[in-house]
VOLOGU-252344 format. One record per atom (N, C-alpha, C, CB): residue in one letter; atom name; y negated, x negated, z. Coordinates in steps of 0.2 Angstrom, whole numbers. Glycine has a CB too. Example, Ala and Ser with C-alpha at 12.3 -4.5 7.8 and 13.67 -1.06 7.14 Angstrom:
// VOLOGU-252344
<r->A&a->N&y->28&x->-66&z->39> .
<r->A&a->CA&y->22&x->-62&z->39> .
<r->A&a->C&y->16&x->-66&z->39> .
<r->A&a->CB&y->22&x->-57&z->45> .
<r->S&a->N&y->11&x->-64&z->35> .
<r->S&a->CA&y->5&x->-68&z->36> .
<r->S&a->C&y->0&x->-64&z->39> .
<r->S&a->CB&y->3&x->-70&z->29> .
//
This chain:
// VOLOGU-252344
<r->X&a->N&y->-11&x->-43&z->38> .
<r->X&a->CA&y->-9&x->-36&z->39> .
<r->X&a->C&y->-1&x->-36&z->38> .
<r->X&a->CB&y->-12&x->-31&z->34> .
<r->X&a->N&y->1&x->-41&z->33> .
<r->X&a->CA&y->8&x->-41&z->32> .
<r->X&a->C&y->10&x->-47&z->29> .
<r->X&a->CB&y->11&x->-35&z->27> .
<r->X&a->N&y->16&x->-50&z->32> .
<r->X&a->CA&y->18&x->-57&z->29> .
<r->X&a->C&y->15&x->-62&z->33> .
<r->X&a->CB&y->17&x->-57&z->22> .
<r->X&a->N&y->16&x->-69&z->31> .
<r->X&a->CA&y->14&x->-75&z->34> .
<r->X&a->C&y->9&x->-78&z->29> .
<r->X&a->CB&y->19&x->-79&z->36> .
<r->X&a->N&y->4&x->-81&z->32> .
<r->X&a->CA&y->-1&x->-84&z->28> .
<r->X&a->C&y->-3&x->-91&z->31> .
<r->X&a->CB&y->-8&x->-79&z->26> .
<r->X&a->N&y->-3&x->-96&z->27> .
<r->X&a->CA&y->-5&x->-102&z->30> .
<r->X&a->C&y->-13&x->-103&z->28> .
<r->X&a->CB&y->-2&x->-108&z->26> .
<r->X&a->N&y->-17&x->-105&z->33> .
<r->X&a->CA&y->-24&x->-106&z->32> .
<r->X&a->C&y->-26&x->-113&z->34> .
<r->X&a->CB&y->-28&x->-101&z->37> .
<r->X&a->N&y->-31&x->-115&z->30> .
<r->X&a->CA&y->-34&x->-121&z->32> .
<r->X&a->C&y->-42&x->-120&z->33> .
<r->X&a->CB&y->-33&x->-127&z->27> .
<r->X&a->N&y->-45&x->-121&z->39> .
<r->X&a->CA&y->-52&x->-120&z->40> .
<r->X&a->C&y->-55&x->-126&z->42> .
<r->X&a->CB&y->-53&x->-114&z->45> .
<r->X&a->N&y->-59&x->-129&z->38> .
<r->X&a->CA&y->-61&x->-136&z->40> .
<r->X&a->C&y->-55&x->-141&z->40> .
<r->X&a->CB&y->-65&x->-136&z->47> .
<r->X&a->N&y->-54&x->-144&z->46> .
<r->X&a->CA&y->-48&x->-148&z->46> .
<r->X&a->C&y->-42&x->-145&z->50> .
<r->X&a->CB&y->-50&x->-155&z->50> .
<r->X&a->N&y->-43&x->-139&z->52> .
<r->X&a->CA&y->-38&x->-135&z->56> .
<r->X&a->C&y->-33&x->-131&z->52> .
<r->X&a->CB&y->-41&x->-130&z->61> .
<r->X&a->N&y->-27&x->-132&z->53> .
<r->X&a->CA&y->-22&x->-128&z->49> .
<r->X&a->C&y->-18&x->-123&z->54> .
<r->X&a->CB&y->-16&x->-133&z->46> .
<r->X&a->N&y->-18&x->-117&z->52> .
<r->X&a->CA&y->-15&x->-112&z->55> .
<r->X&a->C&y->-10&x->-108&z->51> .
<r->X&a->CB&y->-20&x->-107&z->58> .
<r->X&a->N&y->-5&x->-105&z->54> .
<r->X&a->CA&y->0&x->-100&z->51> .
<r->X&a->C&y->-1&x->-94&z->54> .
<r->X&a->CB&y->7&x->-103&z->51> .
<r->X&a->N&y->-4&x->-89&z->51> .
<r->X&a->CA&y->-5&x->-82&z->54> .
<r->X&a->C&y->1&x->-77&z->52> .
<r->X&a->CB&y->-12&x->-79&z->52> .
<r->X&a->N&y->3&x->-73&z->57> .
<r->X&a->CA&y->8&x->-68&z->55> .
<r->X&a->C&y->4&x->-61&z->56> .
<r->X&a->CB&y->13&x->-69&z->60> .
<r->X&a->N&y->8&x->-56&z->55> .
<r->X&a->CA&y->6&x->-49&z->55> .
<r->X&a->C&y->2&x->-48&z->61> .
<r->X&a->CB&y->12&x->-44&z->55> .
<r->X&a->N&y->-4&x->-45&z->61> .
<r->X&a->CA&y->-8&x->-43&z->66> .
<r->X&a->C&y->-13&x->-49&z->69> .
<r->X&a->CB&y->-4&x->-41&z->72> .
<r->X&a->N&y->-12&x->-55&z->66> .
<r->X&a->CA&y->-17&x->-61&z->68> .
<r->X&a->C&y->-23&x->-61&z->64> .
<r->X&a->CB&y->-12&x->-67&z->69> .
<r->X&a->N&y->-28&x->-65&z->66> .
<r->X&a->CA&y->-34&x->-66&z->62> .
<r->X&a->C&y->-37&x->-73&z->63> .
<r->X&a->CB&y->-39&x->-60&z->64> .
<r->X&a->N&y->-41&x->-74&z->59> .
<r->X&a->CA&y->-45&x->-81&z->59> .
<r->X&a->C&y->-52&x->-80&z->57> .
<r->X&a->CB&y->-41&x->-86&z->55> .
<r->X&a->N&y->-56&x->-84&z->59> .
<r->X&a->CA&y->-63&x->-84&z->57> .
<r->X&a->C&y->-64&x->-90&z->53> .
<r->X&a->CB&y->-68&x->-83&z->63> .
<r->X&a->N&y->-67&x->-90&z->47> .
<r->X&a->CA&y->-69&x->-95&z->43> .
<r->X&a->C&y->-76&x->-95&z->42> .
<r->X&a->CB&y->-65&x->-95&z->36> .
<r->X&a->N&y->-80&x->-99&z->46> .
<r->X&a->CA&y->-87&x->-98&z->46> .
<r->X&a->C&y->-90&x->-100&z->39> .
<r->X&a->CB&y->-90&x->-103&z->51> .
<r->X&a->N&y->-96&x->-98&z->38> .
<r->X&a->CA&y->-100&x->-100&z->32> .
<r->X&a->C&y->-100&x->-107&z->31> .
<r->X&a->CB&y->-106&x->-96&z->31> .
<r->X&a->N&y->-100&x->-110&z->25> .
<r->X&a->CA&y->-101&x->-117&z->24> .
<r->X&a->C&y->-96&x->-121&z->27> .
<r->X&a->CB&y->-108&x->-119&z->26> .
<r->X&a->N&y->-90&x->-119&z->29> .
<r->X&a->CA&y->-84&x->-123&z->31> .
<r->X&a->C&y->-79&x->-122&z->26> .
<r->X&a->CB&y->-82&x->-120&z->39> .
<r->X&a->N&y->-77&x->-127&z->23> .
<r->X&a->CA&y->-72&x->-127&z->18> .
<r->X&a->C&y->-65&x->-123&z->21> .
<r->X&a->CB&y->-70&x->-133&z->15> .
<r->X&a->N&y->-63&x->-119&z->17> .
<r->X&a->CA&y->-57&x->-115&z->19> .
<r->X&a->C&y->-52&x->-113&z->13> .
<r->X&a->CB&y->-58&x->-109&z->23> .
<r->X&a->N&y->-46&x->-112&z->14> .
<r->X&a->CA&y->-41&x->-111&z->9> .
<r->X&a->C&y->-35&x->-107&z->12> .
<r->X&a->CB&y->-38&x->-117&z->5> .
<r->X&a->N&y->-31&x->-103&z->9> .
<r->X&a->CA&y->-26&x->-99&z->11> .
<r->X&a->C&y->-20&x->-98&z->6> .
<r->X&a->CB&y->-28&x->-93&z->15> .
<r->X&a->N&y->-14&x->-97&z->8> .
<r->X&a->CA&y->-9&x->-96&z->4> .
<r->X&a->C&y->-3&x->-92&z->7> .
<r->X&a->CB&y->-6&x->-103&z->1> .
<r->X&a->N&y->0&x->-87&z->4> .
<r->X&a->CA&y->6&x->-84&z->7> .
<r->X&a->C&y->11&x->-89&z->8> .
<r->X&a->CB&y->8&x->-78&z->2> .
<r->X&a->N&y->15&x->-88&z->13> .
<r->X&a->CA&y->21&x->-92&z->15> .
<r->X&a->C&y->27&x->-88&z->14> .
<r->X&a->CB&y->20&x->-95&z->23> .
<r->X&a->N&y->31&x->-91&z->9> .
<r->X&a->CA&y->38&x->-87&z->8> .
<r->X&a->C&y->37&x->-81&z->3> .
<r->X&a->CB&y->41&x->-85&z->14> .
<r->X&a->N&y->37&x->-75&z->6> .
<r->X&a->CA&y->36&x->-69&z->3> .
<r->X&a->C&y->29&x->-67&z->2> .
<r->X&a->CB&y->40&x->-64&z->6> .
<r->X&a->N&y->27&x->-63&z->-3> .
<r->X&a->CA&y->20&x->-60&z->-3> .
<r->X&a->C&y->17&x->-58&z->3> .
<r->X&a->CB&y->20&x->-55&z->-8> .
<r->X&a->N&y->11&x->-58&z->4> .
<r->X&a->CA&y->7&x->-56&z->10> .
<r->X&a->C&y->2&x->-52&z->8> .
<r->X&a->CB&y->5&x->-62&z->14> .
<r->X&a->N&y->0&x->-47&z->13> .
<r->X&a->CA&y->-6&x->-43&z->12> .
<r->X&a->C&y->-11&x->-45&z->17> .
<r->X&a->CB&y->-4&x->-36&z->12> .
<r->X&a->N&y->-18&x->-46&z->15> .
<r->X&a->CA&y->-23&x->-47&z->20> .
<r->X&a->C&y->-29&x->-43&z->19> .
<r->X&a->CB&y->-25&x->-55&z->19> .
<r->X&a->N&y->-32&x->-42&z->25> .
<r->X&a->CA&y->-39&x->-39&z->25> .
<r->X&a->C&y->-44&x->-44&z->26> .
<r->X&a->CB&y->-39&x->-33&z->30> .
<r->X&a->N&y->-49&x->-45&z->21> .
<r->X&a->CA&y->-54&x->-50&z->22> .
<r->X&a->C&y->-61&x->-46&z->22> .
<r->X&a->CB&y->-53&x->-55&z->16> .
<r->X&a->N&y->-65&x->-48&z->27> .
<r->X&a->CA&y->-71&x->-46&z->28> .
<r->X&a->C&y->-76&x->-51&z->27> .
<r->X&a->CB&y->-72&x->-42&z->35> .
<r->X&a->N&y->-82&x->-50&z->24> .
<r->X&a->CA&y->-87&x->-55&z->23> .
<r->X&a->C&y->-93&x->-52&z->26> .
<r->X&a->CB&y->-88&x->-56&z->15> .
<r->X&a->N&y->-97&x->-56&z->30> .
<r->X&a->CA&y->-103&x->-53&z->33> .
<r->X&a->C&y->-107&x->-59&z->34> .
<r->X&a->CB&y->-101&x->-50&z->40> .
<r->X&a->N&y->-113&x->-59&z->31> .
<r->X&a->CA&y->-115&x->-54&z->26> .
<r->X&a->C&y->-112&x->-55&z->20> .
<r->X&a->CB&y->-123&x->-55&z->25> .
<r->X&a->N&y->-111&x->-50&z->16> .
<r->X&a->CA&y->-107&x->-50&z->10> .
<r->X&a->C&y->-110&x->-54&z->4> .
<r->X&a->CB&y->-105&x->-43&z->7> .
<r->X&a->N&y->-117&x->-54&z->4> .
<r->X&a->CA&y->-121&x->-58&z->-1> .
<r->X&a->C&y->-118&x->-56&z->-8> .
<r->X&a->CB&y->-121&x->-65&z->0> .
<r->X&a->N&y->-115&x->-61&z->-12> .
<r->X&a->CA&y->-113&x->-60&z->-19> .
<r->X&a->C&y->-106&x->-59&z->-19> .
<r->X&a->CB&y->-116&x->-66&z->-23> .
<r->X&a->N&y->-102&x->-58&z->-14> .
<r->X&a->CA&y->-95&x->-58&z->-14> .
<r->X&a->C&y->-92&x->-52&z->-18> .
<r->X&a->CB&y->-92&x->-58&z->-7> .
<r->X&a->N&y->-95&x->-47&z->-17> .
<r->X&a->CA&y->-92&x->-41&z->-20> .
<r->X&a->C&y->-93&x->-42&z->-28> .
<r->X&a->CB&y->-96&x->-34&z->-18> .
<r->X&a->N&y->-98&x->-44&z->-30> .
<r->X&a->CA&y->-99&x->-45&z->-37> .
<r->X&a->C&y->-94&x->-51&z->-40> .
<r->X&a->CB&y->-106&x->-47&z->-39> .
<r->X&a->N&y->-93&x->-56&z->-36> .
<r->X&a->CA&y->-89&x->-61&z->-38> .
<r->X&a->C&y->-82&x->-58&z->-39> .
<r->X&a->CB&y->-88&x->-67&z->-32> .
<r->X&a->N&y->-79&x->-54&z->-35> .
<r->X&a->CA&y->-73&x->-51&z->-36> .
<r->X&a->C&y->-72&x->-47&z->-42> .
<r->X&a->CB&y->-70&x->-47&z->-30> .
<r->X&a->N&y->-78&x->-43&z->-43> .
<r->X&a->CA&y->-78&x->-39&z->-49> .
<r->X&a->C&y->-78&x->-43&z->-55> .
<r->X&a->CB&y->-84&x->-34&z->-49> .
<r->X&a->N&y->-82&x->-48&z->-55> .
<r->X&a->CA&y->-82&x->-52&z->-61> .
<r->X&a->C&y->-76&x->-57&z->-62> .
<r->X&a->CB&y->-88&x->-57&z->-61> .
<r->X&a->N&y->-73&x->-59&z->-56> .
<r->X&a->CA&y->-67&x->-63&z->-57> .
<r->X&a->C&y->-61&x->-59&z->-59> .
<r->X&a->CB&y->-65&x->-66&z->-50> .
<r->X&a->N&y->-61&x->-52&z->-58> .
<r->X&a->CA&y->-55&x->-48&z->-60> .
<r->X&a->C&y->-56&x->-47&z->-68> .
<r->X&a->CB&y->-56&x->-41&z->-57> .
<r->X&a->N&y->-62&x->-47&z->-70> .
<r->X&a->CA&y->-64&x->-47&z->-78> .
<r->X&a->C&y->-62&x->-53&z->-81> .
<r->X&a->CB&y->-71&x->-44&z->-79> .
<r->X&a->N&y->-63&x->-59&z->-78> .
<r->X&a->CA&y->-62&x->-66&z->-81> .
<r->X&a->C&y->-58&x->-70&z->-76> .
<r->X&a->CB&y->-69&x->-69&z->-82> .
<r->X&a->N&y->-51&x->-68&z->-76> .
<r->X&a->CA&y->-47&x->-72&z->-71> .
<r->X&a->C&y->-46&x->-79&z->-72> .
<r->X&a->CB&y->-40&x->-69&z->-71> .
<r->X&a->N&y->-46&x->-82&z->-78> .
<r->X&a->CA&y->-46&x->-89&z->-80> .
<r->X&a->C&y->-52&x->-93&z->-78> .
<r->X&a->CB&y->-45&x->-90&z->-88> .
<r->X&a->N&y->-57&x->-89&z->-76> .
<r->X&a->CA&y->-63&x->-93&z->-74> .
<r->X&a->C&y->-64&x->-93&z->-67> .
<r->X&a->CB&y->-69&x->-90&z->-78> .
<r->X&a->N&y->-61&x->-88&z->-63> .
<r->X&a->CA&y->-62&x->-86&z->-56> .
<r->X&a->C&y->-62&x->-92&z->-52> .
<r->X&a->CB&y->-57&x->-81&z->-54> .
<r->X&a->N&y->-58&x->-97&z->-53> .
<r->X&a->CA&y->-58&x->-103&z->-48> .
<r->X&a->C&y->-60&x->-109&z->-51> .
<r->X&a->CB&y->-50&x->-104&z->-46> .
<r->X&a->N&y->-66&x->-109&z->-55> .
<r->X&a->CA&y->-69&x->-114&z->-58> .
<r->X&a->C&y->-76&x->-116&z->-55> .
<r->X&a->CB&y->-70&x->-114&z->-66> .
<r->X&a->N&y->-78&x->-122&z->-54> .
<r->X&a->CA&y->-84&x->-123&z->-51> .
<r->X&a->C&y->-90&x->-120&z->-54> .
<r->X&a->CB&y->-85&x->-131&z->-51> .
<r->X&a->N&y->-91&x->-120&z->-60> .
<r->X&a->CA&y->-97&x->-116&z->-63> .
<r->X&a->C&y->-97&x->-109&z->-62> .
<r->X&a->CB&y->-97&x->-117&z->-71> .
<r->X&a->N&y->-91&x->-106&z->-62> .
<r->X&a->CA&y->-91&x->-98&z->-61> .
<r->X&a->C&y->-93&x->-97&z->-53> .
<r->X&a->CB&y->-84&x->-96&z->-62> .
<r->X&a->N&y->-90&x->-101&z->-49> .
<r->X&a->CA&y->-91&x->-100&z->-42> .
<r->X&a->C&y->-98&x->-101&z->-40> .
<r->X&a->CB&y->-86&x->-104&z->-38> .
<r->X&a->N&y->-101&x->-106&z->-43> .
<r->X&a->CA&y->-108&x->-108&z->-41> .
<r->X&a->C&y->-113&x->-102&z->-42> .
<r->X&a->CB&y->-110&x->-114&z->-45> .
<r->X&a->N&y->-111&x->-98&z->-47> .
<r->X&a->CA&y->-115&x->-92&z->-49> .
<r->X&a->C&y->-116&x->-87&z->-43> .
<r->X&a->CB&y->-113&x->-88&z->-55> .
<r->X&a->N&y->-111&x->-88&z->-38> .
<r->X&a->CA&y->-110&x->-83&z->-33> .
<r->X&a->C&y->-112&x->-87&z->-26> .
<r->X&a->CB&y->-104&x->-80&z->-32> .
<r->X&a->N&y->-115&x->-92&z->-26> .
<r->X&a->CA&y->-117&x->-96&z->-21> .
<r->X&a->C&y->-111&x->-99&z->-17> .
<r->X&a->CB&y->-121&x->-92&z->-16> .
<r->X&a->N&y->-105&x->-101&z->-20> .
<r->X&a->CA&y->-100&x->-104&z->-18> .
<r->X&a->C&y->-99&x->-111&z->-21> .
<r->X&a->CB&y->-93&x->-99&z->-19> .
<r->X&a->N&y->-96&x->-115&z->-17> .
<r->X&a->CA&y->-95&x->-122&z->-20> .
<r->X&a->C&y->-87&x->-123&z->-20> .
<r->X&a->CB&y->-98&x->-127&z->-15> .
<r->X&a->N&y->-85&x->-125&z->-26> .
<r->X&a->CA&y->-78&x->-127&z->-27> .
<r->X&a->C&y->-77&x->-134&z->-25> .
<r->X&a->CB&y->-76&x->-126&z->-35> .
<r->X&a->N&y->-72&x->-135&z->-20> .
<r->X&a->CA&y->-71&x->-141&z->-18> .
<r->X&a->C&y->-63&x->-143&z->-19> .
<r->X&a->CB&y->-73&x->-142&z->-10> .
<r->X&a->N&y->-60&x->-139&z->-22> .
<r->X&a->CA&y->-52&x->-139&z->-23> .
<r->X&a->C&y->-50&x->-146&z->-25> .
<r->X&a->CB&y->-50&x->-135&z->-28> .
<r->X&a->N&y->-44&x->-147&z->-26> .
<r->X&a->CA&y->-39&x->-142&z->-27> .
<r->X&a->C&y->-37&x->-140&z->-20> .
<r->X&a->CB&y->-33&x->-144&z->-31> .
<r->X&a->N&y->-34&x->-134&z->-19> .
<r->X&a->CA&y->-31&x->-131&z->-13> .
<r->X&a->C&y->-26&x->-136&z->-10> .
<r->X&a->CB&y->-28&x->-124&z->-14> .
<r->X&a->N&y->-27&x->-137&z->-3> .
<r->X&a->CA&y->-21&x->-141&z->0> .
<r->X&a->C&y->-14&x->-138&z->-1> .
<r->X&a->CB&y->-23&x->-142&z->7> .
<r->X&a->N&y->-14&x->-131&z->-3> .
<r->X&a->CA&y->-8&x->-128&z->-3> .
<r->X&a->C&y->-5&x->-128&z->-10> .
<r->X&a->CB&y->-9&x->-121&z->-1> .
<r->X&a->N&y->-8&x->-130&z->-15> .
<r->X&a->CA&y->-6&x->-131&z->-22> .
<r->X&a->C&y->0&x->-136&z->-22> .
<r->X&a->CB&y->-11&x->-132&z->-27> .
<r->X&a->N&y->5&x->-135&z->-26> .
<r->X&a->CA&y->10&x->-140&z->-26> .
<r->X&a->C&y->9&x->-144&z->-33> .
<r->X&a->CB&y->17&x->-136&z->-27> .
<r->X&a->N&y->11&x->-150&z->-32> .
<r->X&a->CA&y->10&x->-154&z->-38> .
<r->X&a->C&y->15&x->-153&z->-44> .
<r->X&a->CB&y->10&x->-162&z->-36> .
//
């Protein structure tokens, strides 16, 4: 919706700008990160399954949100680290 975001979906890397979109299919590893300045995105999950509860619980426990055990509770698999994290 605003700014630039780098995405990796499977082995494909993309840089999306305002108004552009990408599909990250289920069970395909994916990651994203704002490029430069902050970015705002609209993310839709279909079917949503346990995603809404994941975000509610992650907000309540931010230090756990990106851990394997926490994510597994919501049928997600942690395969990190993100390709966008800096060493």
